[in-house]
C-alpha positions in Angstrom: 86.2 -35.0 -72.2 84.2 -37.2 -69.8 86.8 -36.8 -67.1 86.1 -33.2 -66.1 82.3 -34.1 -65.8 83.1 -37.1 -63.7 84.9 -35.1 -60.9 81.8 -33.0 -60.0 79.6 -36.1 -60.1 82.0 -38.0 -57.7 82.2 -35.0 -55.4 78.3 -34.9 -55.2 78.2 -38.6 -54.5 80.8 -38.2 -51.7 78.9 -35.3 -50.1 75.6 -37.2 -50.2 77.2 -40.4 -48.7 78.9 -38.3 -46.0 75.7 -36.7 -45.0 73.9 -40.1 -44.9 76.7 -41.6 -42.7 76.6 -38.6 -40.4 72.8 -38.9 -40.1 73.1 -42.6 -39.2 75.8 -41.9 -36.6 73.7 -39.2 -34.8 70.3 -40.7 -35.0 68.8 -44.0 -34.0 69.1 -45.7 -30.6 72.6 -44.6 -29.8 71.1 -42.6 -27.0 72.5 -40.5 -24.3 74.3 -41.8 -21.3 73.2 -39.1 -18.8 69.7 -37.8 -18.2 69.7 -34.1 -17.1 66.8 -32.3 -15.7 66.4 -28.7 -14.3 64.8 -28.4 -10.9 65.0 -24.6 -10.8 65.7 -22.0 -8.2 65.0 -23.6 -4.8 65.8 -22.9 -1.2 67.6 -25.7 0.7 65.0 -26.7 3.3 62.2 -27.6 0.8 64.7 -29.3 -1.5 66.1 -31.4 1.4 62.6 -32.4 2.5 61.6 -33.4 -1.0 64.8 -35.4 -1.5 64.3 -37.3 1.7 60.7 -38.1 0.9 61.3 -39.2 -2.6 64.5 -41.2 -2.0 62.8 -42.8 0.9 59.8 -43.7 -1.3 62.1 -45.3 -4.0 64.6 -46.7 -1.4 67.4 -44.8 -3.0 70.5 -44.7 -0.7 72.7 -41.7 -0.4 76.4 -42.1 -0.9 77.8 -38.6 -0.5 76.5 -35.2 0.6 78.7 -32.1 0.2 77.8 -28.5 0.9 79.4 -25.1 1.1 77.9 -21.7 1.6 77.6 -21.4 -2.3 76.7 -24.9 -3.4 75.4 -28.4 -2.6 76.0 -31.8 -4.2 74.1 -35.0 -3.3 75.1 -38.2 -4.9 73.4 -41.6 -4.5 75.0 -45.0 -4.4 75.0 -46.8 -7.7 71.6 -48.4 -8.2 72.0 -51.9 -9.8 69.3 -52.9 -12.4 68.6 -55.7 -14.8 69.4 -54.9 -18.4 66.4 -53.8 -20.5 65.5 -56.3 -23.3 67.0 -54.0 -25.9 70.3 -54.0 -23.9 70.3 -57.8 -23.6 69.9 -58.1 -27.3 72.9 -55.8 -27.7 75.1 -58.0 -25.3 74.7 -56.0 -22.1 75.1 -58.2 -19.0 74.5 -55.6 -16.3 73.3 -52.0 -15.7 73.4 -49.4 -13.0 72.4 -45.8 -12.4 73.5 -43.0 -10.1 71.6 -39.8 -9.3 73.4 -36.5 -8.6 71.7 -33.4 -7.5 73.8 -30.2 -7.8 72.9 -26.7 -6.7 74.8 -23.4 -7.0 74.1 -20.2 -5.2 72.2 -17.6 -7.2 70.8 -15.2 -4.7 69.8 -14.6 -1.1 66.2 -13.8 0.0 65.5 -10.9 2.2 65.4 -13.1 5.3 68.9 -14.4 4.5 67.9 -17.7 3.1 70.1 -18.7 0.1 68.4 -19.7 -3.1 70.2 -22.3 -5.3 69.9 -23.1 -9.0 69.5 -26.9 -8.9 69.9 -29.6 -11.5 69.4 -33.4 -11.4 71.6 -35.9 -13.4 71.2 -39.6 -13.8 74.2 -41.5 -15.1 73.9 -44.8 -16.8 76.6 -47.4 -16.9 76.7 -50.9 -18.4 78.8 -54.1 -18.6 79.0 -56.3 -21.6 80.5 -59.6 -22.3 83.2 -57.9 -24.4 83.9 -55.2 -21.8 83.1 -56.5 -18.2 84.2 -53.2 -16.7 81.5 -50.6 -15.9 81.4 -48.0 -18.6 78.9 -45.3 -19.9 76.2 -46.8 -22.1 73.0 -45.6 -23.8 70.1 -45.2 -21.4 67.2 -47.4 -22.4 63.7 -45.7 -22.7 62.4 -47.8 -19.8 65.1 -46.7 -17.5 64.7 -43.1 -18.6 61.0 -43.3 -17.8 61.7 -44.7 -14.3 63.9 -41.7 -13.5 61.5 -39.3 -15.1 59.0 -40.5 -12.6 61.4 -39.9 -9.7 62.1 -36.5 -11.1 58.4 -35.7 -11.4 57.8 -36.9 -7.7 60.8 -34.7 -6.6 59.4 -31.7 -8.4 56.0 -32.2 -6.9 57.5 -32.4 -3.4 59.6 -29.3 -4.0 56.6 -27.3 -5.1 54.5 -28.6 -2.1 57.3 -27.6 0.3 57.6 -24.2 -1.1 53.8 -23.6 -0.8 53.6 -24.9 2.9 
């Protein structure tokens, strides 16, 4: 008679364990490999000026610029960096990041100036002793903070350019 009661108990234990394992897999320092920030609806001239000022300030080299009548895409070179302490502890031997700014047409002002919806992305790649090829890796908090500062400066310049 104890067998029928054992099945619901085992089912409950399995459910609790699966929820616990799922929580561990999604939480913690696994982190994201790409930082995404919205710049908003912007005209190209103030955005270009802001990018030139901020990338110049941080010495960020451009790799590629593409534009059509309906979109823009600016991509930087890969920016090499030293691994953060938590990365070194996890066996990371090298790190690098790349910034991509993408804008898509949303409307045209009365004077004919296009307005784009713009987003900034920062990719993070690492190398490890076990995998010496560049591959996506979790972005350390210190690296994220650095690119948040760049994003904040870019937003400040965009707003200043719109007001001028």
